[in-house]
C-alpha positions, 0 to 999 in steps of 0.5 A: 233575448240575452247574451253574456260575454266574458273576458279577463282584463289587466285593469282594476275594476275602478279603472275599467268602469271609468274607461267604459263610461268615457268611451261609450257614445252619447247614444248609450244612456247610463241608467245606473252605476255603482262601485264597491270597494271591499277592502284589500284591493278587491272591488266590484263595479256595475254599469247599466246602459240603454240604447235604441237600435233602429234595426230592431226598433227597440231599446236594448239594455247592457249590464257591465259587471267588473270585479277582481274578487278572485285576483284577476279582473273579470268582465261580464257583459249582459245584453238584454231586451234587444229583440223587437218581438215578443214571440220571436227572440231574434235581435239581428245582432243588436245585443252583440253589437252593444256588448262589442262596443264595450269590449272594443273600449277594453281591448288593449287590456284583455288577457288572452 
């Protein structure tokens, strides 16, 4: 099961990536990171995390993408792999919980 959460923030992508990396607990393992400066102040950054959830007895992945290619910085949080079953894709809220932890870190900068 995967879910996508989207919101805009008032930070540049590099600052947002730094905040997320510093704010997630050590329970979340950073598997991959990249930040590309495309010039003219435009950037795109990606973080890929993994965390074990007891309630699903499974590893869940979270991909964090932040870019300001169209002006305002856009955040996409994609959770995946949080279902404990191959047949029934129900994750008991693990994916949303994982994404919410990043949303909480960036909450002061979310544009409404």
